C-alpha positions in Angstrom: 99.2 77.1 100.0 95.8 79.3 99.9 93.8 76.2 98.6 94.0 73.5 101.5 90.4 73.7 102.7 91.5 71.7 106.1 94.0 74.3 107.0 92.4 77.5 107.3 91.9 80.3 110.0 88.4 81.2 110.7 88.7 84.7 109.3 88.5 83.2 105.7 85.8 80.5 106.4 83.8 81.0 103.3 86.2 82.7 100.8 85.4 82.7 97.3 87.4 79.8 95.1 87.7 81.8 92.5 91.4 82.0 90.5 90.7 85.6 90.7 90.0 86.3 94.4 93.2 83.6 95.2 95.0 86.1 92.7 94.1 88.9 95.2 94.5 87.2 98.4 98.1 86.4 97.4 99.0 89.8 96.2 97.5 91.4 99.1 99.2 88.8 101.3 102.5 89.4 99.3 102.5 93.2 100.0 101.8 93.1 103.0 104.8 90.6 104.1 106.9 92.9 102.1 106.0 96.0 104.1 106.6 93.7 107.0 110.2 92.7 106.0 110.9 95.8 104.1 110.6 98.3 107.6 111.6 96.0 110.1 108.6 95.7 112.0 109.4 92.4 113.5 112.9 91.8 115.3 113.3 88.3 115.0 116.2 88.3 117.7 114.1 89.9 120.2 111.5 88.5 122.4 108.2 87.8 120.6 106.0 90.5 120.2 102.7 91.2 120.6 100.3 94.1 118.5 97.5 95.8 119.4 95.5 95.8 115.6 92.8 98.4 115.7 90.1 97.5 113.8 87.4 100.3 112.8 85.0 97.9 111.2 85.5 99.5 108.0 87.3 97.8 104.9 90.8 98.2 105.3 90.9 97.1 109.0 89.2 94.2 108.0 91.7 93.3 105.3 94.4 94.1 107.3 93.2 91.7 110.2 92.7 89.0 108.0 96.4 89.3 106.4 97.8 89.6 109.1 96.0 86.1 110.8 97.1 84.8 107.4 100.7 85.4 107.8 100.6 84.3 111.4 98.7 80.9 110.3 101.6 80.6 107.9 104.2 80.7 110.3 105.6 83.8 108.9 104.6 86.5 111.7 105.8 85.4 115.0 103.6 87.9 117.0 101.0 87.7 119.5 97.3 89.4 118.2 95.0 91.6 120.0 92.3 92.9 118.1 90.8 96.1 119.4 87.9 98.0 118.6 87.5 101.6 120.1 83.8 102.5 120.3 83.9 106.5 120.3 80.3 106.9 121.2 78.9 108.1 117.8 75.2 108.0 117.7 73.8 104.9 116.4 77.1 102.6 116.0 76.6 98.9 116.0 78.1 98.1 118.8 77.3 94.5 118.3 78.5 93.9 115.2 82.7 93.7 115.9 82.3 91.6 119.3 80.0 89.0 117.8 82.0 88.6 114.1 85.6 88.2 116.6 84.1 86.0 118.9 82.7 83.8 116.3 86.1 84.1 114.4 88.1 82.9 117.6 90.0 86.2 117.6 91.1 87.5 121.0 90.0 91.3 121.1 89.2 93.6 123.4 86.5 96.3 122.6 87.1 100.1 124.4 84.2 102.7 124.9 84.7 106.1 125.2 82.7 108.6 124.2 85.2 111.2 122.3 82.1 112.0 119.8 80.6 114.2 122.4 84.4 116.1 123.1 84.6 116.3 119.1 81.1 117.7 118.4 81.5 120.6 121.4 84.9 121.6 120.9 85.2 121.8 116.9 83.6 124.8 115.5 80.7 124.5 112.7 82.2 124.3 109.2 85.4 122.9 110.8 86.4 119.3 110.1 86.5 116.8 112.6 89.4 114.5 111.9 92.7 116.5 113.5 90.8 116.1 117.0 89.0 113.0 116.1 92.6 110.9 115.6 94.2 112.8 118.6 91.7 111.5 121.1 91.6 108.0 119.6 95.6 107.7 119.3 95.7 108.2 122.4 93.2 106.1 123.9 95.0 103.2 121.8 98.1 104.1 123.2 96.8 103.7 126.7 95.4 100.2 125.8 98.0 99.3 124.0 100.5 99.7 127.3 97.2 98.4 129.5 97.3 95.2 127.3 101.5 94.7 127.4 101.6 95.7 123.2 104.5 96.8 122.1 102.8 98.0 118.9 99.5 99.9 117.7 98.7 98.4 114.4 96.7 100.6 112.0 95.2 99.8 108.6 96.2 102.6 106.7 97.0 101.6 103.1 99.1 103.0 99.8 96.1 105.5 98.9 96.0 106.7 102.2 99.6 107.8 102.1 99.7 108.7 98.8 96.8 111.3 99.6 98.1 112.6 102.8 101.3 113.2 101.1 99.5 115.7 98.5 98.0 117.2 101.4 100.7 118.4 103.1 102.0 119.4 99.4 99.0 120.9 98.8 98.0 122.6 102.5 100.8 122.1 104.8 103.7 123.3 102.6 106.4 120.3 103.5 107.0 117.0 102.0 106.0 114.4 103.9 103.2 111.8 104.9 102.1 108.6 107.1 105.5 106.2 107.9 104.6 102.7 107.6 106.9 102.3 110.8 107.5 105.3 113.6 107.8 105.5 117.6 105.4 107.2 119.5 106.8 110.8 121.4 106.8 108.9 124.6 109.4 106.4 122.8 107.5 103.3 124.2 105.5 102.3 121.8 105.7 101.3 117.6 103.0 102.6 115.6 103.0 100.1 112.2 101.0 100.4 108.9 101.7 96.9 107.7 99.0 97.8 104.4 101.6 100.4 103.4 102.0 98.8 100.2 98.7 97.5 99.5 96.2 99.7 97.1 92.9 100.6 98.3 91.1 99.1 95.3 92.4 95.3 96.8 91.0 96.0 100.0 87.6 97.2 98.8 87.4 94.4 97.0 88.7 91.7 99.3 86.4 92.6 102.3 83.6 92.4 99.4 84.3 89.0 98.4 84.5 88.0 102.0 81.3 89.8 103.1 82.7 91.2 106.0 80.1 93.4 108.3 81.5 97.0 107.0 80.6 99.7 109.5 80.7 103.2 107.6 81.9 106.0 109.6 79.5 108.5 110.7 81.7 111.1 112.0 84.5 112.4 109.8 83.1 110.2 107.4 80.4 112.2 106.9 81.4 115.5 105.7 81.4 117.0 102.7 84.6 118.9 101.1 87.3 117.7 103.0 90.6 118.0 101.7 91.3 114.4 101.6 88.3 114.0 99.7 89.2 116.5 96.8 92.8 115.1 96.6 91.3 111.8 95.9 89.3 113.1 93.5 92.5 114.3 91.7 94.5 111.3 92.2 91.2 109.6 90.6 91.6 111.5 87.4 95.4 110.8 87.1 94.5 106.8 87.9 92.0 107.3 85.1 93.9 109.2 82.7 97.4 107.0 82.9 96.8 103.7 84.8 99.7 102.9 86.8 99.8 106.2 87.8 99.2 106.0 91.9 102.0 102.9 91.8 104.6 104.9 90.3 104.1 108.0 92.6 104.2 105.6 95.4 107.3 104.6 94.5 108.7 107.9 94.2 108.3 108.0 97.8 110.4 105.0 98.5 113.3 106.9 96.5 113.7 110.3 97.9 117.1 112.0 96.6 117.8 114.8 99.4 120.6 116.2 97.0 117.8 116.9 94.3 115.8 119.1 96.8 115.7 122.4 98.6 115.8 121.2 101.9 119.6 122.4 103.5 118.5 120.3 106.6 118.5 117.2 104.5 121.1 117.8 102.7 124.7 120.1 103.1 124.5 122.7 99.9 127.1 125.0 101.6 129.6 122.5 102.3 129.5 121.6 98.3 132.9 122.3 97.0 134.7 121.6 93.8 137.8 119.1 93.7 141.2 120.9 93.4 142.4 118.4 91.2 139.5 119.0 88.8 139.6 122.6 88.7 143.3 122.7 88.1 142.9 120.0 84.9 140.2 122.1 83.4 141.2 125.7 84.2 143.7 127.6 85.7 141.5 130.9 85.7 138.6 130.4 88.0 137.2 133.8 89.2 137.0 133.6 93.1 133.2 134.0 94.5 132.8 136.6 97.6 
């Protein structure tokens, strides 16, 4: 499947021929396909969908674009793909890198310029993190672009480790059990938001993008700040993983195996409505104290 050099999308031109890389690529494809099917991201009975695939220039978004084209190329993803980069006006951003990359590989795309950088710098007090406002502004623009392009979904490159880190950030700092869902509907109810890399490890994205020699563009806004909560959580998870390899995957599986009756949220489980079986009471005891 992956070894026929005459049947390959330009996104994979120059791919390493090593056994290690082929295994990596197959694992990423398998995990992505699994997430797409598990969370129902494709409606086989509905009209052909069009996805706005968001490309930041980081390792994760390159991996996302490549694996979606892999699946589409093999006839396993019956959707149309439009790659999109939102240039947020960050000083020094190499604006020509992504357009040239996409044109050279024949990928339909849209490059949008919106100076959200100046807004974030102006509105966020010194010493505070930029992530929340930057994310809201970016998301609003991406939803607008998706509507203008007739897309039914905005597709993001968040991977398994992003989801785990967000869970622990909510646990440690937000006082709730929540994370990034792999599929949701926006507040307006007119667009899906998908995360097809939900089952893919960050390390696999990193190895894949480096092996393919994709032109990585670092984030010079939120990614340049020290002491971020996400960085702190990542360090904790790195330590756990070092002491017990495979710990991340075990924790991720736990997110897929929630038991509301064994937590403490009465909105998710009717604790007040629990009652004893009358037949069991009669069988086991006739002297049950009355609770008042």
